[in-house]
C-alpha positions in Angstrom: 11.2 -40.9 54.5 10.2 -38.2 57.0 7.1 -36.1 56.4 9.3 -32.9 55.9 11.0 -34.5 52.9 7.6 -35.4 51.4 6.3 -31.9 51.9 9.4 -30.5 50.3 9.1 -32.7 47.3 5.4 -31.8 46.9 6.3 -28.1 47.1 9.1 -28.4 44.6 6.7 -30.4 42.3 4.1 -27.7 42.6 6.6 -25.0 41.9 7.8 -26.8 38.9 4.2 -27.2 37.6 3.6 -23.5 38.1 6.8 -22.6 36.2 5.7 -24.8 33.3 2.3 -23.1 33.2 3.9 -19.7 33.3 6.3 -20.6 30.5 3.5 -21.9 28.3 1.4 -18.8 29.0 4.4 -16.6 28.2 5.0 -18.4 24.9 1.3 -18.1 24.0 1.3 -14.4 24.7 4.5 -13.9 22.7 3.0 -15.8 19.8 -0.1 -13.6 19.9 2.0 -10.4 20.1 4.2 -11.7 17.2 1.2 -12.3 15.0 -0.2 -8.8 15.8 3.2 -7.2 15.2 3.7 -9.3 12.0 0.5 -7.8 10.6 1.8 -4.3 11.2 -1.7 -3.3 12.3 -0.7 -3.2 16.0 2.4 -1.3 17.2 4.4 -3.2 19.7 7.6 -1.4 20.8 10.7 -3.4 19.8 8.9 -6.3 18.2 7.3 -4.3 15.4 10.7 -2.8 14.5 12.4 -6.3 14.8 9.9 -7.7 12.3 10.2 -4.7 10.0 6.4 -4.1 10.0 6.7 -0.4 11.0 7.2 0.7 7.4 6.4 -0.3 3.8 8.4 -2.9 2.0 11.2 -1.4 0.0 10.9 -2.7 -3.6 14.2 -1.0 -4.6 12.6 1.7 -6.7 14.3 5.1 -6.6 11.9 8.0 -5.7 12.7 11.7 -5.7 10.5 14.8 -5.8 12.9 16.1 -8.6 11.9 13.1 -10.8 8.2 14.1 -10.2 8.8 17.7 -11.1 10.7 16.8 -14.3 7.9 14.5 -15.3 5.2 17.1 -14.8 7.2 19.7 -16.8 8.0 17.1 -19.5 4.3 16.3 -20.0 3.2 19.9 -19.9 0.9 19.4 -16.9 -0.2 22.3 -14.8 -0.9 21.8 -11.0 -2.8 24.8 -9.7 -2.3 23.8 -6.1 0.5 22.6 -3.8 1.6 19.1 -4.8 0.6 17.6 -1.4 -3.1 18.5 -2.1 -3.4 16.0 -4.9 -4.2 12.9 -2.9 -6.3 9.9 -4.0 -9.0 11.2 -1.6 -9.0 14.7 -2.9 -11.7 16.1 -5.2 -9.9 17.3 -8.4 -11.1 19.2 -11.4 -9.4 18.3 -14.6 -9.4 20.3 -17.9 -7.5 21.1 -21.1 -7.5 17.5 -22.4 -5.1 16.9 -25.3 -3.3 14.0 -27.0 -0.6 12.4 -24.9 1.9 9.6 -25.5 4.0 8.7 -22.4 6.2 5.9 -21.2 6.7 6.0 -17.4 9.4 4.0 -15.5 8.8 2.5 -12.1 10.8 5.4 -10.6 8.8 8.1 -12.4 5.4 6.5 -11.4 6.5 5.9 -7.8 7.8 9.5 -7.5 4.5 10.8 -8.8 2.5 8.7 -6.4 4.7 9.6 -3.4 4.7 13.3 -4.2 0.9 13.5 -4.4 -0.1 11.0 -1.7 2.4 11.0 1.2 0.1 13.3 3.2 -2.9 11.0 2.5 -4.0 7.5 3.5 -1.4 5.9 1.2 2.2 6.7 2.1 5.6 5.7 0.8 4.1 4.1 -2.3 6.4 2.1 -4.6 5.3 0.6 -7.9 7.6 -1.9 -9.5 6.6 -2.4 -13.1 7.3 -5.7 -14.9 6.1 -7.3 -18.2 2.7 -8.4 -19.5 0.9 -5.7 -17.5 2.3 -7.2 -14.3 3.3 -5.0 -11.3 4.1 -5.0 -7.6 2.9 -2.4 -5.2 4.1 -1.5 -1.7 2.7 1.2 0.6 1.9 2.1 4.2 -1.8 2.5 4.6 -3.3 4.6 7.4 -7.1 4.8 7.3 -7.7 6.4 10.7 -8.7 9.8 9.1 -11.3 7.9 7.1 -12.9 6.4 10.1 -11.3 2.9 9.9 -9.1 1.4 12.6 -6.5 0.2 10.3 -2.9 1.1 9.5 0.1 -1.0 8.4 2.4 -1.9 5.5 0.6 -3.5 2.5 2.2 -5.4 -0.4 0.3 -6.6 -3.5 1.2 -8.0 -6.9 -1.0 -8.5 -9.9 -1.9 -6.8 -13.1 -3.8 -3.9 -14.5 -5.0 -3.1 -18.0 -7.4 -1.0 -20.0 -11.1 -1.8 -19.4 -12.6 1.0 -21.5 -11.8 4.4 -22.8 -11.9 5.9 -19.3 -11.4 2.9 -16.9 -9.0 0.2 -15.9 -9.3 -3.3 -14.5 -7.2 -4.6 -11.6 -6.4 -8.2 -10.9 -4.6 -8.7 -7.6 -3.1 -12.2 -7.5 -1.7 -12.0 -3.9 -1.5 -9.5 -1.1 0.0 -9.2 2.4 -0.6 -7.0 5.4 2.8 -6.8 7.2 4.2 -10.4 7.0 0.8 -12.0 6.9 -1.0 -13.0 3.6 -4.5 -11.6 3.1 -7.3 -14.2 2.8 -8.7 -14.5 -0.7 -12.0 -12.8 0.2 -10.2 -9.8 1.7 -7.9 -9.5 -1.3 -10.9 -9.5 -3.7 -12.6 -6.8 -1.6 -9.4 -4.7 -1.5 -9.0 -5.1 -5.3 -12.5 -3.9 -5.9 -12.2 -0.9 -3.6 -8.9 0.2 -5.1 -10.3 -0.3 -8.7 -13.4 1.7 -7.8 -11.3 4.5 -6.3 -9.0 4.8 -9.3 -11.9 4.6 -11.8 -13.9 7.3 -9.9 -10.9 9.6 -10.5 -10.7 8.6 -14.2 -14.4 9.1 -14.6 -14.0 12.7 -13.4 -11.6 13.5 -16.2 -13.7 15.0 -19.1 -12.3 14.1 -22.4 -10.1 11.3 -21.1 -9.5 8.7 -23.8 -7.4 5.6 -23.1 -6.3 4.3 -26.5 -3.5 2.1 -25.2 -2.4 1.2 -21.7 0.2 -1.5 -21.1 3.1 -2.5 -18.9 6.1 -3.8 -20.7 9.8 -4.1 -20.0 9.4 -2.1 -16.7 7.5 0.8 -18.2 3.9 2.0 -18.2 3.0 3.0 -21.7 0.0 5.3 -22.3 -1.4 6.7 -25.5 -4.6 8.7 -25.8 -6.1 12.0 -24.6 -5.3 13.2 -21.1 -6.1 16.4 -19.1 -3.2 18.9 -18.7 -4.6 21.1 -15.9 -5.5 19.9 -12.4 -7.2 22.0 -9.7 -8.1 20.7 -6.2 -11.7 21.9 -5.4 -12.1 20.1 -2.1 -9.1 19.3 -0.1 
């Protein structure tokens, strides 16, 4: 064998080794990008759309502003400000408490939450009510305006029930960000933060009295005293 043939074989072997390394690195980078895109927290053109993590999971619940308007009129509730001002992060003054007995469907509850929150950190919210106080929630969360570098689709399932006359208790059994399940510690922390946020609003309702709160046969049933007038005091 002449030296030229030996050099050629060495060169080809070296090139083959380089190609293998490049292929391994490419697969590794793609895997990292896939995980990032799967979380929905990092936007990667093409891949994010392919994985479907650019939007909230569709639970198949019909939402419509008309459904929300009919609900408000049916319950005799007065909103003194534009609907978009009533976000979970808004400061709202409640008044005119009176007895209320209501049964809300998944569609009515989701329409209410979308109408009042789509301009806030929680967008495209869907709540699918079940039985035994069980429910599923889907939303797109963007916390950039609150100083947190986090946005992406979130899904959770669990239960909620009355804790006292003016508070509720959440129990999130599982949650995902994009396609990735949240660790138990993060789920517990998210559960506590959401429970605190909801209860802080309930605590600001003078005269609120929850006599009964339950989820059965796809409906949220409430009986008690509830404020009929809502004013945004700090948008």
